C-alpha positions in Angstrom: -0.1 0.2 0.0 0.9 3.3 -0.6 2.3 6.2 1.8 -1.1 8.3 0.7 -3.3 5.2 1.1 -1.4 3.9 4.7 -1.6 8.1 5.9 -6.2 8.9 4.4 -6.7 5.5 5.7 -5.3 5.5 9.4 -6.5 9.0 9.5 -10.1 7.1 8.2 -10.7 5.0 10.3 -8.7 6.9 13.5 -11.3 9.8 13.1 -14.4 7.6 12.5 -13.6 5.7 15.6 -12.9 8.6 17.7 -16.3 9.7 16.6 -17.4 6.8 17.9 -15.8 7.5 21.2 -16.7 11.2 21.6 -21.0 10.0 20.7 -21.7 7.2 22.1 -20.8 8.1 25.3 -22.9 11.9 24.9 -25.8 8.7 23.6 -25.4 7.0 27.4 -25.7 10.2 29.1 -28.9 11.8 27.4 -30.6 8.5 27.3 -29.4 7.3 31.8 -30.9 10.4 32.6 -34.1 10.1 30.7 -34.5 6.8 32.1 -32.7 6.6 35.7 -35.5 8.2 37.4 -37.1 4.8 36.6 -34.9 2.9 37.0 -34.5 3.7 41.2 -38.1 3.4 41.4 -37.7 -0.5 40.1 -35.0 -0.6 42.4 -32.5 -2.0 39.2 -29.7 -4.4 40.4 -27.0 -1.9 39.5 -25.3 -5.2 37.5 -28.3 -5.7 34.8 -27.9 -1.8 34.8 -24.6 -1.8 33.4 -25.4 -4.5 31.0 -28.5 -3.1 29.6 -26.1 -0.1 28.9 -23.5 -2.3 27.4 -26.3 -3.3 25.1 -27.4 -0.2 24.3 -24.1 1.2 23.3 -24.1 -2.3 20.5 -27.7 -1.1 19.6 -27.1 2.6 19.8 -23.9 1.9 17.6 -25.4 -0.1 15.2 -27.2 2.1 14.0 -25.6 5.2 13.4 -22.7 3.2 12.2 -23.0 5.3 9.1 -24.0 8.7 10.0 -20.8 8.1 12.6 -18.6 7.4 9.3 -19.9 10.2 7.4 -19.6 13.0 9.5 -16.2 11.5 10.6 -14.4 11.8 6.5 -15.7 15.0 6.5 -14.4 16.6 9.5 -10.9 15.1 8.3 -11.0 15.6 4.5 -11.9 18.8 5.1 -8.9 19.7 7.5 -7.2 18.2 4.2 -8.7 20.6 1.8 -8.1 23.6 4.3 -4.2 22.5 4.6 -4.2 22.2 0.5 -3.0 18.6 1.3 -5.4 17.5 -1.1 -4.4 19.7 -4.0 -1.0 18.8 -3.4 -2.2 15.6 -3.8 -4.1 16.2 -7.3 -1.1 18.6 -8.7 1.2 15.6 -8.3 -0.8 13.5 -10.8 -2.9 11.9 -8.5 -6.5 11.3 -10.3 -9.7 12.1 -8.0 -10.8 8.3 -8.3 -7.1 7.2 -7.8 -7.2 9.9 -4.6 -10.7 8.2 -3.8 -9.0 4.5 -3.1 -8.1 4.4 0.4 -11.3 5.6 1.4 -13.5 2.8 -0.5 -10.9 0.3 1.6 -11.8 2.3 5.0 -15.4 1.5 4.4 -15.1 -1.6 3.5 -13.5 -3.0 6.5 -16.4 -0.6 7.7 -18.7 -2.4 6.4 -17.8 -5.1 7.0 -18.0 -3.9 11.0 -21.2 -3.4 9.7 -22.4 -6.5 8.7 -20.5 -9.1 11.8 -22.5 -6.8 13.8 -26.3 -6.7 12.3 -25.3 -10.5 12.1 -24.8 -11.4 15.0 -24.1 -9.0 17.7 -26.7 -6.6 17.6 -29.6 -9.6 17.4 -28.5 -10.2 21.5 -28.2 -6.7 22.1 -31.7 -6.2 20.7 -32.3 -8.9 23.4 -31.2 -7.5 26.1 -31.9 -3.8 25.3 -35.8 -4.5 24.4 -36.2 -6.9 27.1 -34.8 -4.6 29.8 -37.1 -1.9 29.0 -40.4 -4.1 28.9 -39.3 -5.1 32.5 -38.2 -2.3 34.1 -39.2 1.1 32.0 -42.6 0.3 31.0 -44.5 -1.0 33.6 -47.4 0.4 34.0 -50.4 0.8 31.3 -48.1 1.2 28.1 -46.5 -2.1 29.2 -49.7 -4.3 29.0 -50.7 -2.5 25.6 -47.6 -3.2 24.2 -46.1 -6.5 25.5 -49.6 -8.5 25.2 -49.5 -11.2 22.7 -51.5 -12.9 21.2 -51.3 -15.6 18.7 -52.8 -18.2 16.3 -51.1 -21.2 15.9 -53.0 -23.1 14.3 -56.3 -23.7 12.4 -57.3 -24.4 16.0 -55.5 -23.0 18.6 -54.6 -19.2 19.9 -52.4 -18.4 22.5 -52.2 -15.6 24.6 -49.7 -14.2 27.5 -50.0 -10.7 29.3 -46.2 -10.6 29.1 -43.3 -12.4 28.2 -39.5 -12.6 29.9 -36.6 -13.9 27.2 -33.7 -14.3 29.3 -35.4 -16.4 31.9 -38.3 -17.8 29.6 -41.2 -16.8 31.7 -44.4 -15.4 31.1 -47.6 -13.9 32.7 -51.4 -14.7 32.3 -51.2 -17.6 29.9 -54.3 -18.9 27.9 -54.4 -21.2 25.1 -57.9 -21.7 23.8 -58.4 -25.0 21.0 -61.7 -24.3 18.9 -63.2 -27.0 16.6 -65.1 -25.3 13.6 -65.5 -22.3 15.9 -66.1 -24.2 18.3 -64.9 -23.9 22.0 -63.4 -27.0 23.2 -61.5 -26.3 26.3 -59.7 -23.3 27.7 -56.2 -23.4 29.5 -55.5 -20.8 31.5 -52.6 -20.5 34.2 -50.5 -18.3 36.3 -47.6 -18.4 35.0 -46.2 -20.4 32.3 -42.0 -21.2 32.1 -40.0 -22.9 28.9 -37.9 -25.1 30.6 -35.6 -26.7 27.8 -33.6 -30.3 28.6 -31.1 -32.3 26.4 -34.2 -35.0 25.8 -37.0 -32.5 26.1 -39.0 -29.4 26.1 -42.0 -28.8 27.8 -42.9 -26.2 29.6 -44.0 -25.5 34.1 -47.8 -23.9 34.6 -48.5 -22.9 37.8 -51.9 -22.5 39.3 -53.0 -24.6 35.3 -57.0 -25.0 34.6 -58.2 -26.5 31.9 -62.0 -26.2 31.7 -63.2 -28.9 29.3 -67.0 -27.2 27.6 -69.5 -29.4 27.6 -72.9 -29.5 26.5 -74.8 -29.5 29.5 -72.2 -28.4 32.3 -68.2 -27.8 31.7 -65.5 -30.0 33.3 -62.5 -29.0 35.4 -59.8 -29.6 35.9 -56.9 -27.7 38.8 -53.5 -28.4 39.3 -50.8 -26.2 41.2 -47.5 -26.7 39.1 -48.1 -29.0 35.9 -44.8 -29.8 33.8 -47.1 -30.4 30.4 -45.8 -29.8 26.4 -47.6 -27.7 23.7 -47.7 -27.7 20.2 -46.0 -24.2 19.9 -42.0 -23.4 20.3 -41.2 -20.5 22.6 -40.6 -17.8 19.5 -44.8 -17.4 19.7 -44.5 -16.3 23.3 -42.1 -13.0 22.3 -43.8 -9.9 22.2 -43.9 -8.9 18.6 -43.4 -5.4 18.6 -39.6 -6.2 18.4 -39.4 -10.4 18.0 -38.1 -9.8 14.4 -34.7 -7.5 16.2 -33.5 -10.3 18.4 -32.7 -13.6 16.0 -29.5 -14.4 13.8 -30.0 -14.2 10.1 -30.9 -17.7 9.3 -33.8 -17.6 12.4 -35.2 -14.7 10.9 -36.0 -16.1 7.2 -37.5 -19.1 9.0 -39.5 -16.7 11.5 -40.3 -14.4 8.9 -41.7 -17.4 6.6 -43.6 -18.3 9.3 -45.4 -15.3 9.9 -46.6 -15.2 6.7 -48.1 -18.5 6.6 -49.9 -17.1 9.5 -50.9 -14.2 8.2 -49.7 -11.6 10.1 -50.1 -8.5 9.4 -45.9 -7.2 11.3 -44.8 -9.2 8.1 -43.6 -6.4 6.8 -42.0 -4.9 9.4 -40.4 -8.2 10.0 -38.9 -7.5 6.4 -37.8 -4.2 7.1 -35.2 -5.9 10.2 -33.8 -8.3 7.4 -33.2 -5.8 4.2 -31.5 -3.4 6.2 -29.3 -6.0 7.1 -27.7 -5.6 4.1 -28.4 -2.2 2.3 -26.5 -0.4 5.8 -23.1 -1.4 5.2 -24.5 -0.7 1.5 -25.3 3.3 2.9 -21.7 2.9 4.4 -19.4 3.2 0.8 -22.7 5.7 -0.6 -22.1 8.4 2.5 -18.7 8.3 2.2 -18.6 9.3 -1.3 -20.6 11.8 -0.3 -19.0 12.6 2.4 -15.4 13.3 -0.1 -16.9 14.8 -3.0 -18.3 17.6 0.3 -15.8 18.3 1.8 -12.3 17.6 -0.8 -12.9 20.6 -1.8 -11.0 24.6 0.4 -14.5 26.7 0.8 -15.5 29.7 2.0 -16.1 29.1 5.6 -14.2 26.3 6.2 -15.1 23.4 7.9 -18.0 24.5 9.2 -19.6 25.2 6.2 -19.0 21.2 5.5 -19.9 20.3 7.8 -22.7 22.1 8.0 -24.1 21.1 4.5 -23.1 17.0 5.8 -25.6 17.1 8.9 -28.3 18.8 6.1 -27.5 15.4 4.5 -27.8 13.4 6.9 -30.6 14.8 8.1 -32.8 14.2 4.8 -31.1 10.6 4.7 -32.8 9.5 8.2 -35.2 11.7 7.3 -36.2 9.2 3.8 -35.7 6.2 5.3 -37.7 6.6 8.7 -40.6 8.1 6.2 -40.1 4.5 3.8 -40.1 2.3 7.1 -43.4 3.4 8.3 -44.9 3.2 5.3 -43.9 0.0 4.7 -44.6 -0.9 8.5 -48.0 0.8 8.2 -49.5 -0.2 4.8 -49.3 -2.6 1.9 -45.2 -0.7 0.6 -42.7 -2.5 -0.7 -40.6 -3.5 2.5 -37.4 -4.0 0.4 -38.0 -0.4 -1.5 -38.8 1.3 1.4 -35.4 -0.1 2.2 -33.2 0.3 -0.9 -35.4 3.5 -2.1 -33.2 5.7 0.4 -29.8 4.3 -1.0 -30.9 4.5 -4.7 -31.5 7.7 -4.3 -28.4 9.0 -2.5 -26.4 6.7 -4.6 -27.3 8.4 -7.6 -26.3 11.9 -5.6 -22.9 10.4 -5.2 -22.5 9.4 -8.8 -23.6 13.1 -10.0 -21.5 14.8 -6.6 -18.1 12.0 -7.1 -18.9 13.7 -11.6 -18.4 17.2 -10.8 -15.7 16.7 -8.2 -13.6 15.2 -10.9 -14.3 17.6 -13.3 
């Protein structure tokens, strides 16, 4: 690797990681200030709080990876332009395309990190982050509205659980209703349900178990204090669907979406957004890198401040497009694939146009 490539690549990666080290503590501080009241009110153990903010850090960093990169490239490239280093590079016979090469190498490294985060680390972090939120930060009416799980698991059975703790595999207020041609045959209720997995079997432990057989003349009741039994549904069926997709690894997520499509779930669009974003996010790293270099490679009156202002405006527009199309896909029949990739396509065209002008 030539001296120019190594010089720019070092500055690229150093500025990016410094941007992470700068903004992530700010994000943690702001988030802690918002949640500290609930944390103290619920007397959350310090160990769980620390683990929660570890999950929050990964969750937060993964979502904003491209924007951190975008601003860091504008920052250090503007410094190069203000010091006339870019003019010196280009005057020595280096083409703008050649000048861009170390940036693309850096974008490849950051893009690979984004893929690793999205496929392996972010799902576990999302699981811990969301489970903590529903367990401690959203108690009360809002938590009930968000965590009620009401699912049709097959043609004859419907299950309900008011809340499910993913880490402990334990749920509250469980109900299963079995129908035959729209006629209720029996109903199972329990105060608590716990999933127990062993090497050979997977069972559910029900507390204060009641099974009501519906008869033509009178009902028959079976009441047991604690009962271990097996059901046809999976433990995933008890997870609140509002964030279920975010907690799954890539292969599991594809199977989960296929399963929800077969059930006719209304949340399939939301789940597909999560799936497609695992690949669109790394691509946006390259697009935003090109735009950032094109914006900041020219020395402007006003210096770095003007470039950063332009960059922040572009970043806000990018986030706006991403959010608007995401909401459209979640709440209508708009294609999740188009919703995820449309901002990249628009900004990819913008990147090509700005790169063409920068070469002139």
